[in-house]
N, CA, C and O atoms as a DFTB+ gen file, in Angstrom:
424 C
 N C O
     1  1       0.829      -1.189       0.000
     2  2       0.000       0.000       0.000
     3  2       0.880       1.261       0.000
     4  3       1.914       1.313       0.665
     5  1       0.453       2.252      -0.744
     6  2       1.202       3.500      -0.819
     7  2       1.190       4.199       0.542
     8  3       0.177       4.213       1.241
     9  1       2.333       4.776       0.899
    10  2       2.451       5.500       2.163
    11  2       1.780       6.864       2.056
    12  3       1.716       7.448       0.974
    13  1       1.284       7.364       3.172
    14  2       0.770       8.730       3.205
    15  2       1.940       9.645       3.519
    16  3       2.523       9.582       4.602
    17  1       2.275      10.495       2.562
    18  2       3.385      11.421       2.740
    19  2       2.806      12.797       3.041
    20  3       1.864      13.245       2.388
    21  1       3.385      13.462       4.043
    22  2       2.925      14.789       4.452
    23  2       4.125      15.733       4.494
    24  3       5.272      15.308       4.353
    25  1       3.843      17.009       4.689
    26  2       4.941      17.963       4.857
    27  2       5.805      17.573       6.048
    28  3       7.016      17.796       6.043
    29  1       5.174      16.985       7.078
    30  2       5.890      16.636       8.311
    31  2       6.852      15.458       8.130
    32  3       7.912      15.429       8.755
    33  1       6.490      14.475       7.273
    34  2       7.347      13.287       7.134
    35  2       8.079      13.213       5.791
    36  3       8.764      12.224       5.528
    37  1       7.953      14.224       4.942
    38  2       8.549      14.203       3.600
    39  2      10.063      14.000       3.661
    40  3      10.606      13.148       2.958
    41  1      10.741      14.781       4.499
    42  2      12.210      14.667       4.607
    43  2      12.613      13.237       4.944
    44  3      13.484      12.651       4.300
    45  1      11.964      12.688       5.966
    46  2      12.313      11.348       6.447
    47  2      12.042      10.275       5.393
    48  3      12.903       9.437       5.125
    49  1      10.850      10.298       4.796
    50  2      10.459       9.235       3.866
    51  2      11.101       9.398       2.491
    52  3      11.586       8.426       1.913
    53  1      11.105      10.615       1.970
    54  2      11.533      10.838       0.584
    55  2      13.017      11.200       0.484
    56  3      13.776      10.538      -0.224
    57  1      13.419      12.234       1.184
    58  2      14.775      12.762       1.011
    59  2      15.847      11.874       1.641
    60  3      16.987      11.865       1.177
    61  1      15.497      11.131       2.689
    62  2      16.483      10.299       3.384
    63  2      16.419       8.825       2.994
    64  3      17.088       7.997       3.611
    65  1      15.629       8.488       1.983
    66  2      15.481       7.092       1.586
    67  2      16.711       6.589       0.828
    68  3      17.310       7.321       0.040
    69  1      17.075       5.338       1.078
    70  2      18.167       4.731       0.309
    71  2      17.619       3.961      -0.895
    72  3      18.373       3.314      -1.622
    73  1      16.307       4.036      -1.098
    74  2      15.650       3.389      -2.248
    75  2      15.031       4.479      -3.123
    76  3      14.823       5.600      -2.660
    77  1      14.736       4.158      -4.381
    78  2      13.987       5.120      -5.202
    79  2      12.630       5.395      -4.551
    80  3      12.036       4.507      -3.940
    81  1      12.148       6.633      -4.688
    82  2      10.869       7.024      -4.097
    83  2       9.984       7.637      -5.172
    84  3      10.391       8.572      -5.861
    85  1       8.767       7.104      -5.313
    86  2       7.766       7.652      -6.221
    87  2       6.712       8.340      -5.370
    88  3       6.141       7.726      -4.469
    89  1       6.447       9.623      -5.653
    90  2       5.457      10.384      -4.889
    91  2       4.374      10.884      -5.839
    92  3       4.652      11.601      -6.801
    93  1       3.131      10.491      -5.550
    94  2       1.962      10.943      -6.305
    95  2       1.386      12.161      -5.595
    96  3       0.860      12.045      -4.488
    97  1       1.483      13.338      -6.231
    98  2       0.873      14.558      -5.705
    99  2      -0.559      14.604      -6.223
   100  3      -0.773      14.648      -7.434
   101  1      -1.544      14.594      -5.325
   102  2      -2.940      14.426      -5.710
   103  2      -3.841      15.255      -4.799
   104  3      -3.374      15.881      -3.848
   105  1      -5.147      15.249      -5.105
   106  2      -6.168      15.861      -4.242
   107  2      -7.458      15.062      -4.386
   108  3      -7.719      14.474      -5.436
   109  1      -8.258      15.045      -3.331
   110  2      -9.482      14.242      -3.295
   111  2     -10.499      14.662      -4.360
   112  3     -11.254      13.819      -4.845
   113  1     -10.537      15.936      -4.731
   114  2     -11.513      16.446      -5.691
   115  2     -11.098      16.243      -7.147
   116  3     -11.873      16.539      -8.056
   117  1      -9.897      15.749      -7.374
   118  2      -9.311      15.667      -8.718
   119  2      -9.681      14.346      -9.405
   120  3      -9.258      13.276      -8.969
   121  1     -10.473      14.429     -10.483
   122  2     -10.899      13.235     -11.215
   123  2      -9.749      12.397     -11.755
   124  3      -9.703      11.192     -11.510
   125  1      -8.806      13.017     -12.494
   126  2      -7.664      12.235     -12.997
   127  2      -6.848      11.591     -11.876
   128  3      -6.287      10.510     -12.053
   129  1      -6.785      12.265     -10.713
   130  2      -6.059      11.687      -9.564
   131  2      -6.716      10.383      -9.126
   132  3      -6.037       9.425      -8.755
   133  1      -8.051      10.360      -9.174
   134  2      -8.789       9.149      -8.781
   135  2      -8.518       8.017      -9.767
   136  3      -8.480       6.847      -9.384
   137  1      -8.331       8.367     -11.029
   138  2      -8.000       7.352     -12.041
   139  2      -6.610       6.779     -11.793
   140  3      -6.387       5.582     -11.973
   141  1      -5.680       7.627     -11.382
   142  2      -4.296       7.205     -11.175
   143  2      -4.102       6.447      -9.865
   144  3      -3.186       5.632      -9.752
   145  1      -4.954       6.707      -8.879
   146  2      -4.810       6.103      -7.556
   147  2      -4.587       4.598      -7.555
   148  3      -3.630       4.127      -6.941
   149  1      -5.449       3.822      -8.230
   150  2      -5.252       2.366      -8.243
   151  2      -3.931       1.937      -8.889
   152  3      -3.348       0.928      -8.491
   153  1      -3.463       2.685      -9.868
   154  2      -2.186       2.377     -10.526
   155  2      -1.044       2.566      -9.526
   156  3      -0.135       1.740      -9.444
   157  1      -1.102       3.657      -8.772
   158  2      -0.071       3.927      -7.761
   159  2      -0.083       2.817      -6.708
   160  3       0.976       2.373      -6.263
   161  1      -1.272       2.370      -6.311
   162  2      -1.373       1.285      -5.325
   163  2      -0.775      -0.012      -5.882
   164  3      -0.096      -0.741      -5.158
   165  1      -1.025      -0.301      -7.165
   166  2      -0.437      -1.488      -7.810
   167  2       1.083      -1.414      -7.781
   168  3       1.755      -2.385      -7.433
   169  1       1.617      -0.259      -8.147
   170  2       3.069      -0.071      -8.164
   171  2       3.627      -0.256      -6.754
   172  3       4.680      -0.869      -6.576
   173  1       2.925       0.271      -5.757
   174  2       3.366       0.132      -4.359
   175  2       3.495      -1.341      -3.988
   176  3       4.461      -1.742      -3.338
   177  1       2.521      -2.144      -4.403
   178  2       2.565      -3.576      -4.109
   179  2       3.678      -4.293      -4.851
   180  3       4.377      -5.128      -4.277
   181  1       3.843      -3.968      -6.116
   182  2       4.829      -4.650      -6.958
   183  2       6.270      -4.314      -6.568
   184  3       7.170      -5.135      -6.744
   185  1       6.486      -3.115      -6.043
   186  2       7.850      -2.677      -5.724
   187  2       8.130      -2.673      -4.224
   188  3       9.121      -2.098      -3.776
   189  1       7.255      -3.314      -3.450
   190  2       7.447      -3.361      -2.006
   191  2       8.815      -3.953      -1.672
   192  3       9.178      -5.020      -2.167
   193  1       9.568      -3.248      -0.828
   194  2      10.899      -3.698      -0.457
   195  2      11.992      -3.229      -1.399
   196  3      13.169      -3.245      -1.038
   197  1      11.611      -2.802      -2.628
   198  2      12.601      -2.342      -3.608
   199  2      12.567      -0.829      -3.795
   200  3      13.593      -0.196      -4.044
   201  1      11.362      -0.259      -3.669
   202  2      11.187       1.186      -3.835
   203  2      10.109       1.650      -2.855
   204  3       9.303       0.854      -2.373
   205  1      10.112       2.938      -2.576
   206  2       9.107       3.533      -1.702
   207  2       8.086       4.237      -2.593
   208  3       8.453       4.999      -3.487
   209  1       6.801       3.975      -2.341
   210  2       5.733       4.593      -3.121
   211  2       4.782       5.280      -2.149
   212  3       4.300       4.669      -1.195
   213  1       4.520       6.558      -2.405
   214  2       3.645       7.300      -1.507
   215  2       2.784       8.307      -2.235
   216  3       2.992       8.608      -3.411
   217  1       1.798       8.826      -1.492
   218  2       0.866       9.815      -2.018
   219  2       0.884      11.030      -1.104
   220  3       0.875      10.895       0.120
   221  1       0.907      12.223      -1.703
   222  2       0.899      13.462      -0.948
   223  2      -0.316      14.287      -1.366
   224  3      -0.428      14.689      -2.524
   225  1      -1.217      14.537      -0.430
   226  2      -2.427      15.337      -0.674
   227  2      -2.021      16.811      -0.708
   228  3      -1.630      17.374       0.314
   229  1      -2.114      17.432      -1.886
   230  2      -1.624      18.811      -2.037
   231  2      -2.498      19.837      -1.322
   232  3      -2.035      20.938      -1.026
   233  1      -3.751      19.492      -1.041
   234  2      -4.604      20.425      -0.306
   235  2      -4.162      20.538       1.149
   236  3      -4.194      21.625       1.727
   237  1      -3.754      19.433       1.734
   238  2      -3.355      19.410       3.140
   239  2      -1.861      19.686       3.327
   240  3      -1.433      20.073       4.414
   241  1      -1.078      19.491       2.281
   242  2       0.388      19.595       2.374
   243  2       0.920      20.359       1.168
   244  3       1.138      19.780       0.104
   245  1       1.128      21.658       1.339
   246  2       1.492      22.487       0.194
   247  2       2.979      22.820       0.100
   248  3       3.442      23.278      -0.944
   249  1       3.725      22.598       1.165
   250  2       5.128      23.011       1.204
   251  2       5.949      22.381       0.082
   252  3       6.601      23.090      -0.686
   253  1       5.920      21.061      -0.014
   254  2       6.776      20.385      -1.003
   255  2       6.196      20.446      -2.408
   256  3       6.939      20.400      -3.388
   257  1       4.869      20.549      -2.517
   258  2       4.268      20.762      -3.835
   259  2       4.793      22.075      -4.415
   260  3       5.147      22.141      -5.593
   261  1       4.843      23.110      -3.589
   262  2       5.361      24.405      -4.035
   263  2       6.860      24.321      -4.304
   264  3       7.344      24.852      -5.304
   265  1       7.591      23.659      -3.421
   266  2       9.050      23.574      -3.557
   267  2       9.461      22.910      -4.863
   268  3      10.448      23.308      -5.482
   269  1       8.697      21.885      -5.290
   270  2       9.052      21.154      -6.512
   271  2       8.224      21.590      -7.726
   272  3       8.209      20.908      -8.750
   273  1       7.539      22.728      -7.603
   274  2       6.857      23.311      -8.759
   275  2       5.681      22.492      -9.267
   276  3       5.425      22.460     -10.470
   277  1       4.968      21.835      -8.376
   278  2       3.787      21.068      -8.791
   279  2       2.630      22.044      -8.963
   280  3       2.100      22.577      -7.987
   281  1       2.241      22.274     -10.228
   282  2       1.178      23.223     -10.528
   283  2      -0.076      22.525     -11.020
   284  3      -1.175      23.069     -10.906
   285  1       0.074      21.346     -11.557
   286  2      -1.066      20.557     -12.040
   287  2      -1.031      19.209     -11.348
   288  3       0.036      18.675     -11.043
   289  1      -2.218      18.666     -11.105
   290  2      -2.271      17.330     -10.511
   291  2      -3.143      16.439     -11.380
   292  3      -4.061      16.932     -12.034
   293  1      -2.878      15.142     -11.400
   294  2      -1.803      14.513     -10.657
   295  2      -0.423      14.790     -11.269
   296  3      -0.268      14.893     -12.486
   297  1       0.550      14.905     -10.398
   298  2       1.951      14.949     -10.797
   299  2       2.679      13.891      -9.993
   300  3       2.546      13.828      -8.771
   301  1       3.446      13.065     -10.675
   302  2       4.225      12.028     -10.002
   303  2       5.701      12.400     -10.124
   304  3       6.223      12.585     -11.224
   305  1       6.360      12.506      -8.969
   306  2       7.786      12.808      -8.939
   307  2       8.532      11.585      -8.439
   308  3       8.052      10.862      -7.565
   309  1       9.716      11.361      -9.003
   310  2      10.557      10.245      -8.574
   311  2      11.867      10.816      -8.050
   312  3      12.491      11.670      -8.679
   313  1      12.266      10.321      -6.882
   314  2      13.482      10.782      -6.221
   315  2      14.456       9.630      -6.047
   316  3      14.054       8.482      -5.860
   317  1      15.739       9.951      -6.110
   318  2      16.805       8.982      -5.835
   319  2      17.846       9.713      -5.006
   320  3      18.366      10.747      -5.425
   321  1      18.149       9.182      -3.834
   322  2      19.137       9.814      -2.936
   323  2      18.818      11.285      -2.668
   324  3      19.714      12.128      -2.622
   325  1      17.527      11.579      -2.491
   326  2      17.107      12.936      -2.168
   327  2      17.076      13.898      -3.335
   328  3      16.809      15.085      -3.148
   329  1      17.346      13.406      -4.552
   330  2      17.323      14.264      -5.739
   331  2      16.156      13.911      -6.631
   332  3      15.833      12.737      -6.811
   333  1      15.522      14.931      -7.192
   334  2      14.434      14.733      -8.140
   335  2      15.017      14.201      -9.449
   336  3      15.849      14.863     -10.069
   337  1      14.586      13.012      -9.872
   338  2      15.141      12.408     -11.093
   339  2      14.076      12.104     -12.145
   340  3      14.406      11.695     -13.258
   341  1      12.798      12.302     -11.802
   342  2      11.745      12.030     -12.771
   343  2      10.482      12.802     -12.455
   344  3      10.165      13.041     -11.289
   345  1       9.750      13.198     -13.511
   346  2       8.499      13.957     -13.339
   347  2       7.529      13.537     -14.431
   348  3       7.884      13.499     -15.609
   349  1       6.299      13.221     -14.031
   350  2       5.242      12.906     -14.980
   351  2       4.012      13.707     -14.567
   352  3       3.472      13.501     -13.480
   353  1       3.569      14.615     -15.426
   354  2       2.390      15.424     -15.134
   355  2       1.205      14.832     -15.874
   356  3       1.290      14.532     -17.065
   357  1       0.094      14.664     -15.158
   358  2      -1.100      14.069     -15.753
   359  2      -1.045      12.554     -15.667
   360  3      -0.051      11.970     -15.236
   361  1      -2.137      11.935     -16.088
   362  2      -2.223      10.481     -16.037
   363  2      -1.477       9.888     -17.228
   364  3      -1.641      10.335     -18.364
   365  1      -0.660       8.883     -16.955
   366  2       0.091       8.192     -18.005
   367  2      -0.071       6.693     -17.786
   368  3      -0.514       6.274     -16.716
   369  1       0.280       5.877     -18.777
   370  2       0.229       4.430     -18.566
   371  2       1.154       4.010     -17.433
   372  3       2.168       4.659     -17.173
   373  1       0.802       2.936     -16.770
   374  2       1.585       2.428     -15.638
   375  2       3.066       2.292     -15.998
   376  3       3.940       2.582     -15.181
   377  1       3.336       1.854     -17.216
   378  2       4.711       1.627     -17.661
   379  2       5.552       2.909     -17.587
   380  3       6.760       2.840     -17.357
   381  1       4.927       4.072     -17.780
   382  2       5.662       5.343     -17.712
   383  2       6.250       5.550     -16.319
   384  3       7.310       6.159     -16.175
   385  1       5.574       5.050     -15.309
   386  2       6.045       5.202     -13.928
   387  2       7.043       4.097     -13.562
   388  3       8.060       4.353     -12.918
   389  1       6.739       2.872     -13.981
   390  2       7.595       1.753     -13.591
   391  2       8.942       1.777     -14.312
   392  3       9.945       1.329     -13.756
   393  1       8.978       2.293     -15.539
   394  2      10.245       2.363     -16.286
   395  2      11.276       3.202     -15.542
   396  3      12.455       2.849     -15.496
   397  1      10.828       4.321     -14.955
   398  2      11.739       5.209     -14.228
   399  2      12.314       4.452     -13.023
   400  3      13.519       4.491     -12.776
   401  1      11.447       3.770     -12.284
   402  2      11.908       3.015     -11.114
   403  2      12.859       1.900     -11.550
   404  3      13.912       1.700     -10.945
   405  1      12.479       1.183     -12.601
   406  2      13.309       0.071     -13.073
   407  2      14.724       0.530     -13.446
   408  3      15.700      -0.160     -13.151
   409  1      14.831       1.698     -14.095
   410  2      16.148       2.219     -14.464
   411  2      16.982       2.510     -13.217
   412  3      18.189       2.269     -13.211
   413  1      16.354       3.023     -12.173
   414  2      17.066       3.353     -10.950
   415  2      17.497       2.084     -10.191
   416  3      18.498       2.087      -9.474
   417  1      16.731       1.016     -10.361
   418  2      17.055      -0.245      -9.675
   419  2      18.071      -1.073     -10.442
   420  3      18.674      -1.988      -9.880
   421  1      18.267      -0.764     -11.718
   422  2      19.159      -1.565     -12.566
   423  2      20.624      -1.431     -12.161
   424  3      21.494      -2.044     -12.780
């Protein structure tokens, strides 16, 4: 299951991770976000133990959305060793998200 990422735990979960981290920036009112949600949950299950997968509600947690220039949702950011290494704005096929993680794990 995808982790709930907040402004309070972002540093610990995302920036200090020794694994690749995929963060879905979303909001409850966002239709495309609801479409992407199950895909993010699938990825979380498939990469358990290999990568960290989480969701950040931009309505409740605006600090890191602003810091990383998230202007449209859903936006999925991928981090490696605390650095932003991938960005996908809008809904994309699952493979668009998993390819980035796979390259980092290779």
